[in-house]
C-alpha positions, 0 to 999 in steps of 0.5 A: 731549937736550931739557930736556923729555926730561930732565924726564920722568925726574922725573915720577911714573909716575901722572902719565904719563897720555898713553900709556894715552890714546894706546893707547886712541885707537889701539885704538878706531881698530883696532876701527873699521877691523875693523868696516869690514872686517866691514861691507863683507864682510857680504852683507845691506845692513841689517846693513852699515848697522847696522855703519856706525852703530856705527862712527859711535858709535866715532868719538864715543868717539875724539873723547872720548879726543882731548878728554881728551888735550888736557885733560891737555896743558893741565893738565900742565907736564911731558910725556913728549915735546914738546907739539907732538908730542903734539898732532900725534899726537893729531890724526893718530890722530883724522884716521884715525878721521874718515876711516874714519867718513867712508867708512862714512857715505858708503856709508850715505848714498849707499845703496851696495848693491854692495860692489866688490872695490876697496872691500874691498881698501882696507878691508883695507889700512886695517885693516892700517895701523891695526894697525901704527899701534897696535903703534908707539904701544904701543912709544912709552911706553919707546922701548926697541924703536926698531927695532920702531917704525921697522919699523911705520912702514915697513910703514904707508908700504908699505900707503899705497902699495898703497892708492894703486895700488888707488885709481888702478886702481879710478878708472880702471876707473870711468871706463872702464866705468861709464856711470851718472854719479851712480853713478860720482861716489858710488863715486869719493868712497867710494874717495877717502875710503877711500884717504885713511884710509891717508894718515892712517895714514901721517901718524901714522907720520910723527909717530911717526918725528919723536918717535923722532928727537927722543927715541930 
């Protein structure tokens, strides 16, 4: 057991501010992912664009939460687990938000008017990955349900593998059937950003597993 782990038992509960902030960050990412799913399922492009703009606003909220976590990290000598793991988890959650927002921004800026089945499938997988991520992060505050956390991480890894398969097939189809080079580039970049969002969920799972190894 690390010295930092021993110290945490002597920290007043009202100073344990990190877990609520982690949960807020994860919940915000889930909201972004749900809005992305709703947007790509929306037939009206104008409404989709409004949702994309809302995702951008939510990403700004996530940035504020990230800033608050780093501020607390600079103010608190005693932390619930290793400082580098807090920083890594914060950065990983923020990366998920960045790629969800990046995907939405590209669909907005590139004027993607046809929402393909791979875009919908990848958006669904992002939401599933973010939901599992939120479940795992909620369990971190007491580490009583290590099995539940580990299961969430396994499911996130499976979701990322599924996203790889969807992305590979979609890009292969683009090169096979799409004759408009500009359209091909636009859709490939959107698909790549969506797939990378699931990679970022896996990065969160990897950090969570590291925390489990050190503290469970």
